[in-house]
C-alpha positions in Angstrom: 161.3 -60.1 48.7 163.3 -57.1 47.7 164.4 -56.5 44.1 168.0 -57.5 45.0 166.8 -60.7 46.6 164.8 -61.5 43.4 167.8 -60.9 41.2 170.0 -63.0 43.5 167.4 -65.8 43.3 167.4 -65.6 39.6 171.2 -65.7 39.3 171.4 -68.6 41.8 168.7 -70.6 40.1 170.2 -70.1 36.6 173.6 -71.3 37.9 172.2 -74.2 39.8 170.5 -75.4 36.6 173.5 -74.7 34.4 175.6 -76.8 36.8 173.2 -79.7 36.6 173.4 -79.6 32.8 177.2 -79.1 32.6 177.8 -81.9 35.1 175.8 -84.3 32.9 178.3 -84.0 30.0 180.8 -86.8 29.6 184.4 -85.6 29.4 184.8 -87.4 26.1 182.5 -84.7 24.6 184.2 -81.6 26.0 185.8 -80.7 22.7 182.7 -81.4 20.6 181.1 -78.5 18.7 178.2 -78.6 16.2 180.2 -76.7 13.6 183.4 -74.8 13.2 181.9 -71.5 14.2 180.3 -72.8 17.4 182.0 -73.0 20.8 183.1 -76.4 21.9 181.4 -77.7 25.0 184.1 -76.9 27.6 184.7 -73.5 26.0 181.1 -72.6 26.4 181.2 -73.5 30.1 184.2 -71.3 30.5 182.7 -68.5 28.4 179.7 -68.3 30.9 181.9 -68.4 34.0 184.5 -65.9 32.6 181.7 -63.8 31.2 180.3 -63.3 34.7 183.7 -62.1 35.9 183.9 -59.6 33.0 180.3 -58.4 33.6 181.2 -57.9 37.3 184.1 -55.7 36.2 181.9 -53.8 33.8 179.5 -53.1 36.6 182.3 -51.9 38.9 183.5 -49.6 36.0 180.0 -48.5 35.2 180.4 -49.8 31.7 184.1 -50.2 31.3 186.1 -53.3 32.3 189.1 -51.0 33.0 192.3 -50.2 31.2 194.2 -52.9 33.0 191.6 -55.7 32.7 193.1 -59.1 32.6 190.9 -62.2 32.9 192.1 -64.7 35.5 191.3 -67.4 32.9 193.8 -66.0 30.4 196.3 -68.7 29.5 194.5 -71.3 31.7 194.2 -74.7 30.1 190.8 -76.3 29.7 190.3 -79.2 32.0 186.8 -80.3 33.2 183.6 -78.9 34.4 184.4 -79.5 38.1 187.7 -77.7 37.8 186.1 -74.8 35.9 183.4 -74.4 38.6 186.0 -74.6 41.4 188.2 -72.0 39.8 185.2 -69.6 39.2 183.9 -70.1 42.8 185.8 -67.2 44.4 184.9 -64.8 41.6 181.3 -65.9 41.7 181.1 -65.3 45.5 182.6 -61.8 45.0 180.0 -61.1 42.3 177.1 -62.3 44.5 178.4 -60.3 47.5 178.4 -57.2 45.3 174.8 -57.9 44.2 173.8 -58.4 47.9 175.2 -55.0 48.7 172.9 -53.2 46.3 169.8 -51.3 47.3 166.7 -50.8 45.2 167.9 -47.2 44.6 171.2 -48.6 43.2 169.3 -50.9 40.8 167.3 -48.0 39.5 169.8 -45.2 39.5 173.1 -46.7 38.6 173.6 -46.8 34.9 175.9 -49.1 33.0 177.0 -47.3 29.8 178.9 -49.3 27.2 179.2 -46.6 24.5 181.2 -48.8 22.2 178.2 -51.1 22.0 175.5 -48.4 22.1 174.3 -49.8 25.4 172.9 -47.8 28.3 171.1 -49.9 31.0 170.0 -49.4 34.5 171.9 -51.7 36.9 168.9 -53.9 37.7 168.3 -54.5 34.0 171.9 -55.2 33.4 172.0 -57.8 36.2 169.0 -59.6 34.7 170.8 -59.7 31.3 173.8 -61.4 32.9 171.5 -64.3 34.0 169.8 -64.2 30.6 173.2 -64.6 28.9 173.9 -67.8 31.0 170.4 -69.1 30.3 170.8 -68.8 26.6 174.1 -70.7 26.7 172.5 -73.4 28.9 169.8 -73.7 26.2 172.5 -74.1 23.6 174.2 -76.8 25.7 170.9 -78.7 26.1 170.7 -78.6 22.3 174.2 -80.0 22.1 173.3 -82.8 24.4 170.2 -83.6 22.3 172.3 -83.6 19.1 174.8 -85.9 20.7 172.1 -88.3 22.0 173.1 -87.8 25.6 170.4 -87.9 28.2 169.4 -84.4 29.2 169.0 -83.9 33.0 165.8 -82.9 34.6 166.2 -79.1 35.3 162.5 -78.2 35.6 161.9 -78.9 39.3 
């Protein structure tokens, strides 16, 4: 496998497992949050999906989302997990297509510089951090389910 194929596998596996967890959440718990500073369930799902779109734009701008960046989720009401995933599908496909187009040289030589955050990362590293971001939030969601007493799905296949 190439480095790009491994990164794609990681992105796809993380999303597959996130989808399993998100789909196990009863809609009656979508607004639940463990405390006032935490994201409610449905907002965390959107945060991950919208975050991937933002990261894609950051990559295209080599560290900058762009002066005219507007999230397609802006002003969009929260509904349910199925709707959130369906809305994100086109943006997800564009993101994965971009990743598929990358060479090992691109992963090593392209730098993502986010000066305002003091970040400077090689593209390969940055792509892995995108999957890590989603994984962290999936772990939080599993904790939410445990706290709520909701059966947690089997994701370790």
